[in-house]
TORKOL-4160 file (C-alpha; in steps of 0.2 Angstrom, whole numbers, padded with zeros to 4 digits, m for minus):
157
<pt num="1" X="0001" Y="m0001" Z="0000"/>
<pt num="2" X="0013" Y="0010" Z="0004"/>
<pt num="3" X="0021" Y="0009" Z="m0011"/>
<pt num="4" X="0005" Y="0013" Z="m0021"/>
<pt num="5" X="0003" Y="0029" Z="m0010"/>
<pt num="6" X="0023" Y="0034" Z="m0019"/>
<pt num="7" X="0014" Y="0027" Z="m0037"/>
<pt num="8" X="m0002" Y="0040" Z="m0032"/>
<pt num="9" X="0009" Y="0057" Z="m0029"/>
<pt num="10" X="0022" Y="0053" Z="m0042"/>
<pt num="11" X="0010" Y="0051" Z="m0057"/>
<pt num="12" X="m0001" Y="0065" Z="m0049"/>
<pt num="13" X="0015" Y="0078" Z="m0049"/>
<pt num="14" X="0025" Y="0075" Z="m0066"/>
<pt num="15" X="0005" Y="0076" Z="m0075"/>
<pt num="16" X="0002" Y="0092" Z="m0067"/>
<pt num="17" X="0021" Y="0099" Z="m0069"/>
<pt num="18" X="0016" Y="0096" Z="m0089"/>
<pt num="19" X="0004" Y="0111" Z="m0087"/>
<pt num="20" X="0014" Y="0125" Z="m0084"/>
<pt num="21" X="0020" Y="0127" Z="m0104"/>
<pt num="22" X="0013" Y="0142" Z="m0113"/>
<pt num="23" X="0013" Y="0136" Z="m0130"/>
<pt num="24" X="0002" Y="0122" Z="m0135"/>
<pt num="25" X="0014" Y="0112" Z="m0143"/>
<pt num="26" X="0024" Y="0114" Z="m0128"/>
<pt num="27" X="0013" Y="0111" Z="m0116"/>
<pt num="28" X="0007" Y="0096" Z="m0130"/>
<pt num="29" X="0027" Y="0091" Z="m0129"/>
<pt num="30" X="0029" Y="0093" Z="m0110"/>
<pt num="31" X="0013" Y="0082" Z="m0105"/>
<pt num="32" X="0019" Y="0070" Z="m0116"/>
<pt num="33" X="0035" Y="0070" Z="m0107"/>
<pt num="34" X="0026" Y="0070" Z="m0090"/>
<pt num="35" X="0015" Y="0054" Z="m0093"/>
<pt num="36" X="0031" Y="0044" Z="m0100"/>
<pt num="37" X="0040" Y="0050" Z="m0083"/>
<pt num="38" X="0025" Y="0042" Z="m0073"/>
<pt num="39" X="0024" Y="0028" Z="m0082"/>
<pt num="40" X="0042" Y="0025" Z="m0079"/>
<pt num="41" X="0041" Y="0025" Z="m0061"/>
<pt num="42" X="0028" Y="0017" Z="m0061"/>
<pt num="43" X="0034" Y="0001" Z="m0069"/>
<pt num="44" X="0049" Y="0005" Z="m0058"/>
<pt num="45" X="0042" Y="0004" Z="m0041"/>
<pt num="46" X="0028" Y="m0013" Z="m0047"/>
<pt num="47" X="0045" Y="m0021" Z="m0045"/>
<pt num="48" X="0050" Y="m0018" Z="m0030"/>
<pt num="49" X="0052" Y="m0036" Z="m0021"/>
<pt num="50" X="0058" Y="m0046" Z="m0035"/>
<pt num="51" X="0073" Y="m0055" Z="m0031"/>
<pt num="52" X="0090" Y="m0046" Z="m0040"/>
<pt num="53" X="0097" Y="m0057" Z="m0055"/>
<pt num="54" X="0112" Y="m0054" Z="m0066"/>
<pt num="55" X="0108" Y="m0053" Z="m0082"/>
<pt num="56" X="0090" Y="m0052" Z="m0078"/>
<pt num="57" X="0079" Y="m0039" Z="m0086"/>
<pt num="58" X="0056" Y="m0049" Z="m0085"/>
<pt num="59" X="0046" Y="m0046" Z="m0068"/>
<pt num="60" X="0050" Y="m0068" Z="m0069"/>
<pt num="61" X="0068" Y="m0067" Z="m0068"/>
<pt num="62" X="0072" Y="m0053" Z="m0058"/>
<pt num="63" X="0081" Y="m0040" Z="m0065"/>
<pt num="64" X="0099" Y="m0031" Z="m0061"/>
<pt num="65" X="0101" Y="m0014" Z="m0062"/>
<pt num="66" X="0101" Y="m0009" Z="m0079"/>
<pt num="67" X="0089" Y="m0022" Z="m0081"/>
<pt num="68" X="0077" Y="m0012" Z="m0072"/>
<pt num="69" X="0082" Y="0003" Z="m0081"/>
<pt num="70" X="0077" Y="m0005" Z="m0099"/>
<pt num="71" X="0063" Y="m0014" Z="m0093"/>
<pt num="72" X="0054" Y="m0001" Z="m0086"/>
<pt num="73" X="0058" Y="0012" Z="m0101"/>
<pt num="74" X="0051" Y="m0001" Z="m0113"/>
<pt num="75" X="0033" Y="m0004" Z="m0104"/>
<pt num="76" X="0033" Y="0016" Z="m0107"/>
<pt num="77" X="0039" Y="0012" Z="m0123"/>
<pt num="78" X="0056" Y="0021" Z="m0124"/>
<pt num="79" X="0071" Y="0010" Z="m0133"/>
<pt num="80" X="0085" Y="0012" Z="m0124"/>
<pt num="81" X="0100" Y="0001" Z="m0123"/>
<pt num="82" X="0102" Y="m0014" Z="m0112"/>
<pt num="83" X="0116" Y="m0012" Z="m0101"/>
<pt num="84" X="0121" Y="0003" Z="m0088"/>
<pt num="85" X="0138" Y="0007" Z="m0098"/>
<pt num="86" X="0129" Y="0010" Z="m0115"/>
<pt num="87" X="0113" Y="0019" Z="m0104"/>
<pt num="88" X="0124" Y="0030" Z="m0096"/>
<pt num="89" X="0135" Y="0035" Z="m0113"/>
<pt num="90" X="0119" Y="0037" Z="m0121"/>
<pt num="91" X="0106" Y="0047" Z="m0111"/>
<pt num="92" X="0106" Y="0068" Z="m0109"/>
<pt num="93" X="0113" Y="0073" Z="m0096"/>
<pt num="94" X="0105" Y="0083" Z="m0081"/>
<pt num="95" X="0110" Y="0093" Z="m0072"/>
<pt num="96" X="0108" Y="0087" Z="m0052"/>
<pt num="97" X="0099" Y="0101" Z="m0048"/>
<pt num="98" X="0089" Y="0099" Z="m0063"/>
<pt num="99" X="0082" Y="0079" Z="m0058"/>
<pt num="100" X="0065" Y="0073" Z="m0061"/>
<pt num="101" X="0056" Y="0056" Z="m0057"/>
<pt num="102" X="0060" Y="0046" Z="m0070"/>
<pt num="103" X="0080" Y="0053" Z="m0072"/>
<pt num="104" X="0092" Y="0040" Z="m0071"/>
<pt num="105" X="0105" Y="0041" Z="m0057"/>
<pt num="106" X="0122" Y="0030" Z="m0062"/>
<pt num="107" X="0134" Y="0030" Z="m0049"/>
<pt num="108" X="0154" Y="0022" Z="m0047"/>
<pt num="109" X="0155" Y="0004" Z="m0039"/>
<pt num="110" X="0171" Y="m0003" Z="m0035"/>
<pt num="111" X="0179" Y="0017" Z="m0042"/>
<pt num="112" X="0168" Y="0015" Z="m0059"/>
<pt num="113" X="0153" Y="0018" Z="m0066"/>
<pt num="114" X="0143" Y="0001" Z="m0064"/>
<pt num="115" X="0126" Y="0007" Z="m0056"/>
<pt num="116" X="0110" Y="0014" Z="m0062"/>
<pt num="117" X="0095" Y="0020" Z="m0053"/>
<pt num="118" X="0076" Y="0028" Z="m0059"/>
<pt num="119" X="0076" Y="0044" Z="m0049"/>
<pt num="120" X="0056" Y="0042" Z="m0040"/>
<pt num="121" X="0056" Y="0061" Z="m0033"/>
<pt num="122" X="0059" Y="0067" Z="m0011"/>
<pt num="123" X="0078" Y="0062" Z="m0016"/>
<pt num="124" X="0072" Y="0043" Z="m0017"/>
<pt num="125" X="0077" Y="0030" Z="m0030"/>
<pt num="126" X="0074" Y="0012" Z="m0038"/>
<pt num="127" X="0086" Y="0002" Z="m0041"/>
<pt num="128" X="0090" Y="m0017" Z="m0042"/>
<pt num="129" X="0106" Y="m0017" Z="m0028"/>
<pt num="130" X="0115" Y="m0033" Z="m0030"/>
<pt num="131" X="0115" Y="m0052" Z="m0026"/>
<pt num="132" X="0104" Y="m0059" Z="m0014"/>
<pt num="133" X="0094" Y="m0043" Z="m0011"/>
<pt num="134" X="0076" Y="m0035" Z="m0021"/>
<pt num="135" X="0073" Y="m0021" Z="m0031"/>
<pt num="136" X="0072" Y="m0009" Z="m0020"/>
<pt num="137" X="0069" Y="0011" Z="m0015"/>
<pt num="138" X="0086" Y="0020" Z="m0006"/>
<pt num="139" X="0090" Y="0037" Z="m0004"/>
<pt num="140" X="0100" Y="0046" Z="m0012"/>
<pt num="141" X="0108" Y="0058" Z="0004"/>
<pt num="142" X="0112" Y="0040" Z="0014"/>
<pt num="143" X="0133" Y="0041" Z="0012"/>
<pt num="144" X="0133" Y="0025" Z="0004"/>
<pt num="145" X="0124" Y="0034" Z="m0012"/>
<pt num="146" X="0130" Y="0050" Z="m0009"/>
<pt num="147" X="0149" Y="0046" Z="m0010"/>
<pt num="148" X="0146" Y="0039" Z="m0025"/>
<pt num="149" X="0134" Y="0045" Z="m0037"/>
<pt num="150" X="0146" Y="0049" Z="m0054"/>
<pt num="151" X="0131" Y="0055" Z="m0065"/>
<pt num="152" X="0113" Y="0058" Z="m0068"/>
<pt num="153" X="0105" Y="0059" Z="m0087"/>
<pt num="154" X="0088" Y="0055" Z="m0096"/>
<pt num="155" X="0080" Y="0045" Z="m0111"/>
<pt num="156" X="0068" Y="0059" Z="m0112"/>
<pt num="157" X="0073" Y="0076" Z="m0125"/>
């Protein structure tokens, strides 16, 4: 139930945020991006509790970090690369101060960029952490994650 509440708040925030454009074309484009962001976040949140599985990218098989990003974007009709390395290489960079739900957070693990999560708002992100764990929500401000943030980006233009 807690995650349903997060989904509903995130969706309302995203859809309302698309109403600030002054022209019809910009408004329609922003609304479409907001809808895509909401779908990405909702899809990722529905996977919370699924097992981590290296190479996994479906609810049935479980997820690794880039597989969760891949699956969540595919559910919104957005084609993205499958590996975190290619996801990092192909995103449009977003300033940390300007991240929005649905944007990607890339982290350095063992001194190299190798982990990715999906920002869901309020300083939180959803990700598939590592072997033996489950898809979960973490705080970006925790000491572990704050020290390892490498880059932020999006596939939404």
